[in-house]
LUMNU-375491 format. One line per 5 residues: number of its first residue (from 0); their letters; for each residue x, y, z of C-alpha. Coordinates in steps of 0.02 Angstrom, whole numbers, plus 50000, padded with zeros to 5 digits. Example, Ala and Ser with C-alpha at 12.3 -4.5 7.8 and 13.67 -1.06 7.14 Angstrom:
2
0 = as = 50615,49775,50390 | 50684,49947,50357
This chain:
731
0 = mldli = 50000,50000,50000 | 50069,50171,49950 | 49940,50306,49983 | 49754,50331,50009 | 49672,50402,49853
5 = grggm = 49487,50393,49896 | 49363,50351,50031 | 49177,50311,50027 | 49047,50261,50154 | 49113,50085,50181
10 = sevwr = 49265,50076,50067 | 49438,50147,50039 | 49541,50149,49880 | 49730,50142,49895 | 49867,50161,49768
15 = aqdes = 49977,50008,49789 | 50129,49922,49714 | 50106,49749,49640 | 50273,49676,49693 | 50255,49520,49586
20 = lgrqv = 50232,49612,49420 | 50314,49777,49465 | 50164,49887,49426 | 50054,50010,49518 | 49874,49959,49550
25 = avkcl = 49721,50023,49642 | 49659,49919,49789 | 49480,49942,49844 | 49451,49884,50023 | 49274,49852,50088
30 = apppg = 49226,49825,50268 | 49056,49775,50341 | 48949,49917,50409 | 48979,49965,50592 | 48893,49846,50712
35 = lhhdq = 48888,49700,50589 | 49069,49642,50602 | 49023,49505,50725 | 48866,49444,50635 | 48935,49280,50566
40 = sftrv = 48786,49242,50454 | 48793,49417,50380 | 48980,49412,50348 | 48967,49239,50270 | 48835,49298,50146
45 = lrerf = 48933,49457,50118 | 49093,49361,50078 | 49008,49244,49955 | 48914,49385,49871 | 49076,49484,49852
50 = rrear = 49168,49337,49773 | 49028,49311,49649 | 49023,49494,49597 | 49214,49506,49591 | 49228,49355,49475
55 = vaaal = 49103,49436,49357 | 49198,49600,49359 | 49365,49513,49329 | 49296,49425,49174 | 49261,49588,49083
60 = qhrgv = 49386,49641,48949 | 49339,49804,48863 | 49427,49972,48851 | 49270,50054,48923 | 49266,49947,49081
65 = tvvhd = 49389,49954,49226 | 49509,49805,49225 | 49502,49696,49382 | 49662,49597,49416 | 49626,49505,49577
70 = fgesd = 49517,49496,49733 | 49525,49420,49907 | 49505,49442,50094 | 49627,49493,50230 | 49584,49505,50416
75 = gvlyl = 49399,49524,50377 | 49427,49658,50245 | 49372,49615,50068 | 49481,49689,49933 | 49481,49708,49745
80 = vmevl = 49640,49741,49644 | 49608,49849,49490 | 49702,49952,49362 | 49745,50122,49432 | 49655,50261,49338
85 = egrnl = 49718,50439,49327 | 49571,50552,49289 | 49406,50620,49354 | 49238,50537,49371 | 49089,50629,49297
90 = sqlle = 49029,50684,49468 | 49198,50766,49499 | 49198,50847,49326 | 49028,50923,49364 | 49088,50982,49535
95 = dnghr = 49245,51057,49457 | 49131,51150,49337 | 49021,51222,49474 | 48884,51094,49433 | 48861,51176,49264
100 = plpit = 48835,51071,49106 | 48984,51001,49015 | 49025,51058,48838 | 48913,50975,48709 | 49059,50892,48619
105 = dvidi = 49112,50813,48785 | 48935,50753,48821 | 48924,50667,48652 | 49097,50590,48667 | 49058,50522,48840
110 = akqva = 48889,50457,48780 | 48966,50361,48635 | 49096,50276,48742 | 48977,50229,48883 | 48850,50161,48759
115 = aalsy = 48986,50053,48679 | 49041,49985,48849 | 48861,49947,48899 | 48833,49860,48732 | 48979,49745,48770
120 = thqlg = 48925,49703,48948 | 48742,49682,48902 | 48789,49558,48766 | 48868,49456,48905 | 48705,49464,49002
125 = lvhra = 48777,49579,49136 | 48683,49726,49210 | 48773,49861,49311 | 48618,49913,49412 | 48709,50061,49494
130 = lkpan = 48761,50171,49349 | 48788,50352,49405 | 48913,50493,49371 | 49029,50437,49513 | 49049,50267,49428
135 = imrlp = 49102,50335,49259 | 49283,50393,49243 | 49360,50503,49108 | 49547,50484,49087 | 49667,50623,49033
140 = dgtvk = 49675,50553,48856 | 49485,50561,48841 | 49451,50375,48870 | 49292,50343,48969 | 49277,50191,49082
145 = icdfg = 49133,50119,49184 | 49195,50075,49358 | 49140,49950,49490 | 49038,49833,49380 | 48937,49734,49507
150 = iarfe = 49037,49804,49653 | 48945,49971,49658 | 48777,49885,49677 | 48855,49769,49804 | 48912,49919,49908
155 = ddigy = 48745,50006,49895 | 48648,49851,49945 | 48750,49811,50101 | 48796,49987,50155 | 48624,50054,50193
160 = trrlt = 48578,50106,50368 | 48394,50137,50344 | 48285,50082,50198 | 48153,50195,50126 | 48040,50059,50058
165 = dsris = 48019,49871,50064 | 48106,49863,49895 | 48266,49913,49986 | 48306,50082,49911 | 48451,50158,50005
170 = mgtpr = 48477,50338,50054 | 48574,50435,49924 | 48548,50316,49777 | 48376,50357,49702 | 48433,50496,49583
175 = ymspe = 48485,50371,49449 | 48368,50223,49484 | 48245,50161,49355 | 48059,50152,49393 | 48067,49962,49394
180 = qisga = 48208,49965,49523 | 48104,50081,49631 | 47953,49967,49621 | 48057,49813,49660 | 48027,49732,49489
185 = rader = 48162,49639,49393 | 48293,49757,49322 | 48371,49707,49155 | 48482,49795,49029 | 48348,49926,48998
190 = sdlys = 48364,49981,49179 | 48546,50025,49145 | 48488,50126,48995 | 48370,50226,49105 | 48511,50261,49229
195 = fgcvl = 48621,50308,49082 | 48486,50431,49028 | 48492,50510,49201 | 48681,50528,49188 | 48671,50606,49015
200 = yeiat = 48534,50725,49074 | 48646,50784,49216 | 48805,50812,49117 | 48706,50897,48978 | 48607,51015,49091
205 = gappf = 48704,51022,49255 | 48573,50931,49361 | 48489,50759,49359 | 48311,50748,49290 | 48233,50746,49463
210 = dfddp = 48344,50859,49566 | 48266,50860,49740 | 48348,50845,49910 | 48205,50739,49976 | 48234,50557,49918
215 = wavii = 48047,50527,49919 | 48020,50668,49795 | 48154,50592,49683 | 48071,50422,49691 | 47901,50493,49646
220 = ghrdt = 47980,50590,49504 | 48057,50435,49427 | 47899,50336,49449 | 47763,50460,49399 | 47829,50624,49327
225 = ppvpp = 47883,50653,49146 | 48054,50737,49144 | 48072,50915,49083 | 48155,50906,48910 | 48341,50945,48926
230 = rhhrv = 48328,51082,48794 | 48215,51177,48914 | 48369,51200,49024 | 48496,51217,48883 | 48434,51287,48719
235 = dlpqy = 48596,51252,48625 | 48577,51064,48652 | 48554,50973,48485 | 48376,50914,48455 | 48430,50735,48421
240 = ldeii = 48523,50727,48588 | 48369,50794,48679 | 48265,50656,48596 | 48389,50518,48641 | 48392,50568,48824
245 = ldlla = 48202,50575,48834 | 48191,50404,48749 | 48308,50333,48881 | 48201,50407,49020 | 48040,50324,48965
250 = kepne = 47945,50256,49115 | 47907,50090,49031 | 48060,49982,48990 | 47990,49928,48821 | 47976,50111,48767
255 = rpsda = 48164,50139,48787 | 48294,50097,48654 | 48301,49910,48629 | 48485,49892,48672 | 48644,49990,48701
260 = gslar = 48713,49940,48531 | 48574,50028,48438 | 48597,50176,48554 | 48783,50185,48513 | 48739,50186,48328
265 = rfgts = 48619,50332,48355 | 48761,50434,48429 | 48879,50378,48293 | 48768,50427,48146 | 48703,50593,48213
270 = tavpr = 48781,50742,48126 | 48689,50891,48199 | 48828,50931,48322 | 48853,51119,48340 | 49027,51183,48313
275 = vlvta = 49103,51227,48481 | 49277,51299,48502 | 49369,51178,48615 | 49554,51184,48654 | 49629,51014,48687
280 = paqae = 49666,51001,48873 | 49845,50982,48932 | 49893,50812,49000 | 49812,50805,49172 | 49921,50762,49318
285 = stqra = 49877,50630,49446 | 49733,50684,49556 | 49641,50576,49678 | 49489,50678,49721 | 49406,50842,49680
290 = saapr = 49400,50961,49825 | 49229,50967,49907 | 49251,51153,49930 | 49146,51251,49805 | 49211,51398,49707
295 = lpswt = 49218,51548,49823 | 49057,51650,49819 | 49057,51773,49675 | 49055,51927,49784 | 49216,51880,49875
300 = rgmta = 49312,51892,49712 | 49323,52080,49723 | 49351,52110,49907 | 49530,52174,49890 | 49559,52193,49704
305 = ghrai = 49658,52354,49709 | 49562,52500,49640 | 49400,52402,49640 | 49436,52306,49483 | 49304,52172,49500
310 = gaglr = 49133,52250,49517 | 49200,52386,49628 | 49219,52512,49490 | 49032,52525,49471 | 49017,52688,49562
315 = ttlpd = 49011,52860,49488 | 49127,52950,49608 | 49073,53119,49669 | 49208,53254,49678 | 49320,53226,49828
320 = aaagl = 49371,53404,49870 | 49261,53500,49989 | 49241,53647,49872 | 49193,53531,49730 | 49060,53446,49832
325 = tdwwt = 48986,53609,49892 | 48990,53690,49721 | 48912,53534,49644 | 48770,53552,49769 | 48745,53739,49742
330 = arssn = 48748,53728,49552 | 48590,53622,49556 | 48493,53735,49672 | 48366,53772,49536 | 48281,53611,49582
335 = rriqe = 48139,53656,49699 | 48172,53517,49822 | 48357,53563,49832 | 48313,53745,49857 | 48194,53701,49997
340 = ladae = 48331,53602,50084 | 48456,53742,50056 | 48336,53868,50132 | 48295,53759,50282 | 48329,53831,50453
345 = rptps = 48493,53743,50479 | 48651,53831,50535 | 48773,53851,50391 | 48921,53734,50421 | 49091,53816,50425
350 = pelit = 49209,53792,50277 | 49333,53715,50398 | 49207,53580,50448 | 49166,53542,50266 | 49351,53528,50225
355 = tlagr = 49384,53416,50375 | 49241,53298,50332 | 49296,53290,50150 | 49470,53242,50207 | 49403,53105,50320
360 = hnagl = 49292,53045,50177 | 49445,53028,50065 | 49539,52939,50204 | 49398,52810,50208 | 49414,52788,50020
365 = slgrl = 49601,52759,50039 | 49572,52626,50172 | 49454,52539,50052 | 49582,52541,49912 | 49700,52452,50032
370 = grwte = 49569,52320,50068 | 49543,52378,50247 | 49355,52377,50228 | 49308,52365,50413 | 49409,52520,50457
375 = agevh = 49344,52608,50302 | 49166,52571,50355 | 49193,52645,50528 | 49261,52806,50451 | 49119,52823,50327
380 = ravaa = 48985,52792,50459 | 49057,52927,50569 | 49072,53051,50425 | 48895,53011,50366 | 48825,53050,50539
385 = ereha = 48916,53216,50550 | 48869,53265,50373 | 48687,53225,50404 | 48690,53335,50559 | 48780,53479,50472
390 = lgpdh = 48710,53469,50295 | 48548,53370,50306 | 48501,53192,50262 | 48477,53221,50075 | 48631,53326,50042
395 = pdtla = 48743,53246,49909 | 48891,53243,50031 | 48787,53146,50158 | 48723,53026,50027 | 48900,53002,49960
400 = sryev = 48955,52946,50133 | 48807,52830,50155 | 48844,52758,49983 | 49019,52716,50045 | 48947,52638,50203
405 = gftls = 48847,52522,50091 | 49002,52483,49990 | 49102,52431,50142 | 48958,52327,50209 | 48948,52230,50046
410 = rtgrp = 49135,52196,50054 | 49132,52132,50233 | 48999,51999,50213 | 48848,52101,50266 | 48747,52111,50105
415 = aealr = 48575,52129,50185 | 48631,52286,50279 | 48717,52351,50122 | 48555,52330,50024 | 48460,52436,50150
420 = eyahv = 48592,52572,50141 | 48595,52576,49951 | 48405,52576,49942 | 48400,52730,50054 | 48530,52819,49947
425 = aqare = 48443,52772,49785 | 48274,52834,49846 | 48346,52997,49909 | 48444,53030,49750 | 48294,52989,49642
430 = rvlgp = 48188,53110,49744 | 48318,53249,49734 | 48405,53218,49568 | 48284,53115,49466 | 48276,52931,49419
435 = dhpdt = 48400,52940,49273 | 48535,53045,49355 | 48705,52956,49349 | 48720,52957,49538 | 48546,52882,49560
440 = laarq = 48592,52748,49434 | 48755,52714,49525 | 48661,52676,49686 | 48533,52567,49595 | 48675,52474,49511
445 = emayv = 48755,52436,49678 | 48586,52375,49739 | 48589,52250,49596 | 48764,52196,49646 | 48711,52163,49826
450 = lgqlg = 48555,52070,49770 | 48675,51953,49682 | 48773,51932,49843 | 48611,51882,49928 | 48578,51749,49796
455 = rhfea = 48430,51847,49726 | 48500,51840,49550 | 48335,51862,49458 | 48300,52025,49549 | 48480,52077,49517
460 = hqayt = 48456,52042,49333 | 48301,52150,49327 | 48390,52292,49416 | 48543,52284,49303 | 48434,52280,49147
465 = svlaa = 48338,52433,49205 | 48496,52530,49245 | 48577,52478,49082 | 48429,52542,48981 | 48438,52710,49070
470 = reram = 48626,52722,49046 | 48616,52681,48860 | 48477,52808,48839 | 48569,52946,48930 | 48751,52910,48891
475 = gpdhp = 48759,52793,48742 | 48816,52612,48727 | 49003,52646,48736 | 49007,52762,48886 | 49121,52688,49022
480 = dtlrc = 48976,52684,49148 | 48866,52592,49023 | 49003,52465,48990 | 49030,52447,49178 | 48847,52401,49197
485 = rhnla = 48856,52276,49054 | 49011,52201,49135 | 48915,52162,49295 | 48761,52106,49201 | 48869,51978,49111
490 = fnlsr = 48929,51911,49278 | 48752,51900,49347 | 48695,51804,49192 | 48815,51665,49241 | 48730,51658,49411
495 = lgrle = 48564,51629,49322 | 48639,51482,49228 | 48642,51578,49065 | 48824,51536,49035 | 48831,51562,48848
500 = dsyrm = 48743,51731,48865 | 48866,51779,49002 | 49016,51731,48896 | 48948,51821,48743 | 48911,51982,48836
505 = aseva = 49078,51982,48928 | 49169,51957,48762 | 49073,52102,48685 | 49112,52216,48832 | 49296,52168,48826
510 = sarar = 49303,52214,48641 | 49211,52378,48671 | 49323,52427,48816 | 49478,52386,48714 | 49412,52499,48575
515 = vlgam = 49360,52642,48691 | 49490,52632,48829 | 49632,52529,48755 | 49686,52347,48769 | 49793,52377,48923
520 = hpdtl = 49669,52484,49019 | 49628,52408,49191 | 49441,52404,49149 | 49476,52309,48988 | 49581,52184,49084
525 = dtrye = 49443,52169,49214 | 49321,52112,49081 | 49446,51994,49002 | 49463,51921,49177 | 49274,51899,49174
530 = vayal = 49283,51815,49004 | 49406,51690,49079 | 49286,51657,49222 | 49142,51627,49100 | 49251,51505,49002
535 = gqlgr = 49285,51410,49162 | 49099,51402,49202 | 49070,51329,49029 | 49198,51194,49064 | 49322,51267,48940
540 = wpeal = 49462,51266,49067 | 49609,51261,48945 | 49545,51423,48865 | 49509,51496,49037 | 49686,51456,49094
545 = htyqe = 49760,51537,48938 | 49655,51695,48961 | 49695,51711,49146 | 49880,51693,49106 | 49868,51830,48973
550 = vaear = 49776,51945,49094 | 49904,51912,49231 | 50047,51955,49112 | 49959,52112,49049 | 49919,52171,49226
555 = aqalg = 50099,52143,49278 | 50154,52258,49135 | 50019,52389,49158 | 50002,52390,49348 | 50158,52304,49412
560 = pdhpd = 50192,52126,49474 | 50139,52164,49652 | 49976,52254,49612 | 49827,52168,49694 | 49743,52142,49524
565 = tlasr = 49898,52055,49456 | 49904,51942,49608 | 49717,51908,49592 | 49745,51849,49413 | 49883,51732,49469
570 = yevgi = 49764,51660,49599 | 49639,51619,49461 | 49778,51537,49360 | 49798,51422,49509 | 49611,51386,49511
575 = slgrl = 49617,51339,49327 | 49767,51225,49349 | 49674,51135,49488 | 49519,51114,49379 | 49628,51038,49243
580 = grssq = 49699,50911,49365 | 49870,50993,49367 | 49874,51002,49556 | 50062,50994,49579 | 50081,51148,49467
585 = alely = 49941,51234,49562 | 50028,51192,49725 | 50189,51271,49665 | 50097,51427,49605 | 50006,51449,49770
590 = rdlid = 50168,51433,49870 | 50246,51573,49766 | 50087,51676,49779 | 50083,51655,49968 | 50261,51719,49978
595 = drtrv = 50220,51870,49870 | 50058,51908,49961 | 50147,51895,50128 | 50285,52012,50070 | 50162,52140,49997
600 = hgpah = 50016,52130,50120 | 50072,52029,50270 | 50034,51852,50330 | 49860,51890,50399 | 49793,51987,50250
605 = petlr = 49631,51914,50178 | 49710,51884,50008 | 49862,51798,50083 | 49742,51685,50175 | 49644,51653,50016
610 = arhgl = 49803,51593,49931 | 49837,51480,50080 | 49659,51415,50065 | 49695,51369,49884 | 49852,51280,49940
615 = gvnlg = 49752,51175,50063 | 49621,51132,49932 | 49754,51065,49814 | 49838,50966,49952 | 49669,50881,49972
620 = rmgrw = 49656,50851,49786 | 49821,50760,49794 | 49758,50650,49936 | 49870,50733,50067 | 49726,50755,50188
625 = eeala = 49823,50770,50351 | 49921,50916,50278 | 49764,50990,50201 | 49672,50982,50367 | 49816,51065,50460
630 = esrdv = 49823,51206,50331 | 49634,51232,50335 | 49631,51240,50525 | 49772,51367,50530 | 49690,51478,50397
635 = caire = 49521,51463,50485 | 49596,51517,50652 | 49680,51670,50575 | 49524,51718,50477 | 49419,51705,50633
640 = rvlga = 49539,51819,50726 | 49559,51945,50585 | 49388,51942,50499 | 49273,51873,50632 | 49191,51705,50663
645 = dhpdt = 49043,51739,50549 | 49137,51814,50402 | 49104,51716,50241 | 49289,51681,50214 | 49302,51610,50390
650 = lvsrr = 49152,51499,50359 | 49226,51437,50194 | 49383,51386,50289 | 49281,51305,50425 | 49189,51203,50294
655 = evavg = 49355,51149,50220 | 49405,51088,50394 | 49247,50983,50396 | 49286,50914,50223 | 49458,50859,50281
660 = lgwlg = 49388,50778,50437 | 49263,50682,50331 | 49396,50618,50213 | 49496,50559,50363 | 49343,50465,50426
665 = rwada = 49312,50579,50575 | 49128,50606,50536 | 49073,50653,50713 | 49198,50796,50716 | 49149,50844,50539
670 = lteyr = 48966,50853,50591 | 49008,50979,50728 | 49096,51091,50601 | 48960,51075,50468 | 48826,51120,50595
675 = gvaaa = 48926,51271,50652 | 48943,51334,50474 | 48758,51307,50438 | 48704,51398,50596 | 48818,51546,50560
680 = rervl = 48760,51562,50379 | 48579,51556,50432 | 48612,51690,50562 | 48702,51805,50439 | 48618,51768,50273
685 = gadhp = 48450,51693,50321 | 48389,51514,50323 | 48337,51515,50140 | 48501,51584,50068 | 48582,51462,49944
690 = dalas = 48743,51454,50048 | 48645,51416,50207 | 48545,51280,50117 | 48704,51205,50047 | 48775,51196,50223
695 = rndea = 48622,51105,50286 | 48644,50982,50143 | 48823,50955,50201 | 48756,50921,50375 | 48629,50795,50308
700 = hcleq = 48763,50704,50209 | 48868,50693,50366 | 48720,50621,50462 | 48704,50487,50328 | 48886,50441,50348
705 = lglgq = 48857,50421,50535 | 48710,50305,50504 | 48579,50432,50559 | 48471,50411,50405 | 48307,50470,50483
710 = eamel = 48382,50634,50542 | 48464,50656,50373 | 48300,50628,50282 | 48209,50754,50391 | 48343,50883,50359
715 = yrrva = 48339,50851,50171 | 48150,50880,50175 | 48171,51043,50269 | 48298,51105,50144 | 48187,51053,49999
720 = alrqq = 48040,51148,50074 | 48144,51306,50095 | 48208,51293,49917 | 48033,51270,49852 | 47974,51421,49953
725 = qgstn = 48121,51522,49888 | 48081,51471,49709 | 47900,51525,49731 | 47956,51692,49800 | 48077,51721,49656
730 = g = 47944,51670,49531
């Protein structure tokens, strides 16, 4: 045995050295569920069943099926010796891609290869019965292999802790089960085809056909509910592929394709494949597991990006000098409301006070540029209070300060408070200046940004669209403020799942900014950065990596190698390397980045800690979980001290601690961490926020691993109800 490369509910997979033949192999070790080790009758049946399934698996010889070399038993542990595979299973590929659909060319290529492998096994009279994304592996050279033939079903059948029905459906497995499996009827080759249809549906749309957290709802969906056509979720999906998937998902077995061979021929003869630009991926390095940590929330990407490069440049900055602010106010005194405020019985503030407050306002802006958002917020709140007392609540200087208060709140993980602040500023500016004034639009645009932080992406989309129309009407399509709005609208489109629209708009904005501002202008590079992000969301990671590298080089030339935006680009290069399976390169990049961040900002700076977080994630990807856990714990402790226990970055680190504990088999400790993260997110963001719901799902998964199936099921139902309620509200 060399090193642990994977762990499941009742199994571990180790990389090992076959000393007889001098080759590396994968050894899968299975142990009886807790509490059943001493049940002699159970273990006897278990052992015989395993031998039968292992012999079947070892007899298979096809390039699309994992090769099994040997099997046996040692000290009560059953083991299977297989070829070692370097690659990613489909579940990991989807996770790497943010659970977004894979490129169409990849979907079709995977479909052809799986259909061919199923055709071979079905001709031998063998049925997999547990086909799902986690059991289909894609290797770096593009080869697709079905794993665990017979063994996967064996694990599922003996590893359950609580059955949902008399037909012995286990927690966590119903998403890919055929109606006949659910009803307890005999499952033949056509059952595999149904499960294959569920897999294709998920990789083509980003989610399985019945995507509910409540297993009962999934079961009812498979049994009674026609699936929504995949093209409803993804309009660029070829019609023939949509039809094939729906044929596979027919409720009645005899309405599905007759066999996998005919299915493979349907994929082979179809020609209506849209042309998609795909860059061949670089040879992936050895990776054992995708990190369970999701991509950092979108709003954290701009927290310390220099001069507000990512989303932060949305504002229309009012003049900073005291005289400019006062003159700006006086010049608009023809407006009746302004005149009434100017004539109000309020003592005229001294020029010295105005100058002092303007200086403090600028000091707050400088703190923000340095990423010291908490301190900046304290300054702006104090200045806003003094300006309101001296100048009135609707004076532009007062509103400018309150605008900055909102900005700092949004950058310190308090989006709900930021939204209230921006709404106040927007209403006051609309009342005083009019709905289409640039400063009113700036506040409304920031409201849209914060709505996105809160996960209310549809409302954000509506707000951005409204602001964009007003900006185009008043300023024209190529005005920098108009392009800034389109830039953020492109980002929000990705949050709505409209990935192609997001990529297209970001590309258009990048071209327009290059034409208007120049190719090396920071705003142009910001949007090219966004183009790279959209490419990653579309699964086009080689292109994303290339674009991030170009942006990093350009920012180093234009801004300097130590500028925060340059360092932010290098961070995203590391993300892309990790997504491409090049974890050792990512690890090297993050170590260099940590050194540079520490030198420029210090060891406790949020961006230094973010680079360390990336280091820990890639240690986990390489199976070095003890090191990953130690790194995550250290980063979490510093973030809690510097940012606070409830800061989103702290909670992301705390979740990574839980992930490491889980992979090391310490599920009770992991449950404590997951519950802490869920409680904090509910407290800060609300119980129905997507991040809070995701944390409760983590908690439920942990409960399953601990054998607490009933508690897990109740929690899944609660999450499903909240999501349904949230969907109704958004609708």
